[in-house]
N, C-alpha and C positions, 0 to 999 in steps of 0.2 A: 461274442465269444464264442468258441468250440466249443464241444467236451472235452478237448484233455486242455483247452485253459478252466477249464469249469473244476476237473480233477487234479492240476498243479494245485488251488487257490483251496481247495477244499483239503488236500495231502498239508500244504502248510500249515493253516489255521487249522487244522486238528491233530499238529505234528504227526503224520504217519509216517510210516516207512514201507519198503513193497511190500515186503509179506503180511504186515497188519492189512493193507491193501486186498490183500490176495486172500488171507483168511477173511475177511467181511466180504467180498467177493464171491467166497465159499459156501459162506453162509446165508446168499444170497441169492445160493443155488445157479453160478457160473462159475466156475472152476477153470483157473489162472496160477503160470506158475511168475512167483518176486520177477525171474527174471522182462518177464511179459509185461509185468510192470511199470517195469523203468524204458521200457519203449517209447511208454504212453506218456506218459511224465519227461519225454526229452523234447525239447522245440523241434515243428517244423521240419527247419534248416538242417537243422542235426543228422547226421549217420542212426540209423536203425532206428528212425522217428518208424511209430505205426498210429494211421487214429483210430480213436479212442470211438466205437459208434453208441449207438443210440444203447444198445439192450446189456452192454456194459455199462452203460451211466447205471444204469434204473436199477441191475443186478447190484451192483455197489450201493447207493443208496436205500435199496430194500436189508443189504446188508448193516448197512450203520444203526436203521433202525431198527433189527432186533438182535444188533449186537448191547446199544443203550438198554433192549426192556429186560435183556438178559443178566447185569449186569446188576 
């Protein structure tokens, strides 16, 4: 399973959209535009695909935990 697969599964499980994922990443310390998040959610064979690196995934998960604490 790749980081992109994990990000896609978390997106579906938590019912998140690109803007929400970008906001959570900002909470975790990584600024990204929602349009760039959509590139990470594409499948590898689709045009415009971008690989999700470990640092992005760590910041996203950190943002999830920080966002959960603030609500």
